[in-house]
C-alpha positions, 0 to 999 in steps of 0.5 A, spaced: 461 140 245 467 145 244 470 148 250 468 154 252 461 154 249 457 154 256 457 160 261 462 158 267 464 152 263 471 153 260 472 145 258 468 141 253 461 139 255 458 133 253 450 132 252 448 125 254 441 123 250 438 117 254 432 114 250 429 108 254 425 106 248 428 099 246 434 100 250 435 093 251 436 091 244 441 096 243 448 093 242 452 100 243 452 107 244 452 112 238 458 118 240 459 124 236 465 128 237 463 135 235 468 139 239 472 142 233 466 145 230 465 152 232 467 159 231 470 164 236 465 170 238 469 174 243 472 171 249 467 165 248 466 160 242 459 159 239 456 154 234 455 156 227 448 154 223 452 149 220 455 146 226 448 145 229 445 142 223 451 137 222 450 135 229 443 134 228 443 130 222 449 126 224 445 124 231 438 123 227 441 119 222 446 115 226 451 117 220 458 114 222 463 119 219 471 118 220 474 123 226 467 125 228 462 120 230 461 112 230 457 107 234 461 104 239 460 097 241 458 095 248 464 090 248 469 096 247 466 100 252 467 094 257 474 093 255 475 101 257 472 099 264 466 103 262 470 109 261 466 114 256 471 119 255 470 120 247 477 121 245 478 114 247 473 112 242 474 118 237 480 121 235 478 128 232 485 130 232 488 132 225 494 128 223 501 132 224 504 133 218 510 128 219 517 130 216 520 124 212 527 124 214 530 120 208 526 126 204 530 131 207 537 127 207 536 125 199 531 130 197 524 128 193 517 129 195 514 123 199 509 119 195 505 118 201 504 126 202 502 126 194 497 120 195 494 124 201 491 129 196 487 123 193 481 127 193 483 131 188 486 126 184 480 122 184 477 128 180 483 130 176 487 123 174 492 126 170 493 132 174 498 128 178 502 127 173 502 134 170 505 136 177 509 131 179 514 126 176 518 120 178 525 121 182 526 115 186 522 109 189 517 112 194 519 119 192 517 124 187 519 131 184 516 137 182 514 137 174 513 144 173 517 150 176 514 153 183 512 159 179 508 155 175 504 151 180 498 155 180 497 156 172 498 148 172 492 147 176 488 152 174 489 151 167 489 143 167 483 141 163 480 136 168 481 141 174 478 147 169 472 142 167 471 140 175 470 148 176 466 149 170 461 143 173 461 145 180 459 152 177 454 149 173 451 145 179 450 152 182 447 155 176 441 149 176 440 151 183 440 158 182 435 157 176 430 153 180 430 159 185 429 164 180 423 161 176 428 160 170 429 153 171 428 149 164 426 143 168 420 143 173 424 138 178 430 141 181 435 137 186 433 136 193 426 138 195 423 142 190 416 143 192 416 150 195 424 150 196 426 154 191 420 155 190 421 160 186 423 166 190 419 170 186 412 167 188 413 170 195 407 173 197 404 178 203 403 174 209 409 169 207 413 166 213 420 168 212 422 162 217 419 157 212 422 160 206 429 160 209 428 153 212 426 150 205 431 154 201 437 152 206 435 145 206 434 145 198 441 148 198 444 143 203 441 137 199 443 140 192 451 139 194 450 132 198 456 128 196 459 133 191 467 132 191 472 137 195 466 141 197 463 141 204 455 141 203 455 144 210 460 150 208 455 152 203 449 151 207 453 156 212 454 161 206 446 161 205 445 162 213 450 168 213 447 171 208 440 170 210 442 173 217 445 179 214 440 181 208 435 176 206 431 176 212 430 183 213 428 183 205 423 177 206 420 180 212 419 187 208 415 182 202 411 179 207 408 185 210 408 189 204 409 185 198 414 187 192 414 194 193 420 198 192 419 205 195 424 210 196 424 215 202 428 221 203 434 220 209 433 226 213 438 228 219 436 233 224 442 236 227 443 238 235 440 245 233 434 241 230 435 243 223 433 238 218 438 236 212 436 232 206 442 227 205 439 224 199 434 217 198 435 210 199 430 204 198 431 198 203 429 192 198 433 194 192 439 198 193 441 204 188 447 200 186 442 194 183 438 199 179 444 202 176 447 196 174 441 193 171 438 199 167 444 204 167 450 200 166 453 205 160 452 211 164 456 208 170 462 207 165 462 215 165 460 216 172 465 221 174 462 226 169 454 224 170 454 223 178 449 228 179 444 226 173 445 218 174 442 219 181 436 223 179 435 218 174 436 212 178 431 215 183 426 216 178 426 209 176 423 206 182 416 209 181 416 206 174 418 199 176 413 193 175 412 188 180 416 183 175 422 187 175 422 188 182 422 181 183 428 180 178 432 185 181 431 182 188 431 175 187 436 175 181 441 181 182 441 182 189 440 175 193 442 170 188 448 174 185 450 175 192 450 167 194 453 166 187 459 170 189 460 166 196 459 159 192 464 161 187 469 163 193 468 156 195 471 154 189 477 159 189 478 156 196 479 149 193 483 151 188 488 155 193 488 149 198 491 145 193 496 150 190 498 152 197 499 144 199 503 142 192 508 149 193 509 147 201 511 140 199 516 142 194 519 147 198 519 142 204 524 137 201 527 142 196 534 142 198 537 135 201 540 136 208 547 135 205 546 141 201 544 145 207 550 142 210 555 144 205 552 151 204 552 152 212 560 150 212 561 155 206 558 161 210 561 159 216 568 159 212 566 166 209 565 169 216 571 166 219 575 169 213 572 176 215 573 176 222 581 174 220 581 180 216 578 184 222 584 182 226 580 177 230 583 170 231 579 164 233 584 159 235 
């Protein structure tokens, strides 16, 4: 487990699971190095929902994941004198960005560094040729200007198609959730799962809702390139903790009601002041965006009138309208923005790495030495003009 996770234990702690059933038939020990999956929480480290889920999935399914988990044979353990220190069997460290001496001396981006981005080239085969060209055996050169790296990636036909495809993939899940799917069977366990969020009723169990919803989203992104399904899962769990959980408990208690209430504040003298109104389930901004978009454009002129009209709209809402506002405009719109953010992260990661490689090997060592010599000579000349002698 990660270091500094348990009270009083600053070092990485280890959980050992001992199962006697069929122990004699086992030929090894299944090991998981989960020490790098955590988030900082003040002075301590904390496991996120995605870290816990990944650990449980890996252990229960005996999944062998590079740098994370593997079944270690008893013969290998015996060779290590039965020492079960995990780093002996699983190297979870990220590889160093090795500097290529020949690249620095003669220029050129090492082909090995470009090959390391194979995940991108697998889905965008011609993007590599767009960004790089041959320089000399084993080394490449940038085929576009540094300033053009980002548009070259974002506007590339294959990369744009990948992003569009991933956005469509999320839209399919979103449509299942909102009950707008064209096909009755979506990805993952569609039984309740997305179970059409608009079908929630008073008395529903929010914990079951999030369990089905999150597992369905996790399954929906299984095996998708470049995007980690557990990162997507974490977005769902974060939004649940921040907003959606409270909404579901409101629905479980009172049903699909969008009731407004006044915000009354009492000062130290006991005098009450009306600070306006609000609604817990559907924020005012969502009502404004769906029903009063034109008015929003001229909000500076009609702020007071818009507030009154939005307030007056709540009693007019039908249950179906409330469901649409909550599920589509509030919950799924927020998740949509988060998943699109993942796509932006993927794009930016490639852009940054290509630019980094280009700058790293941009100027060969002889040119650097020549520049240094020129500048050193200039310094000496200035010093001589000032009357200083270095001899």
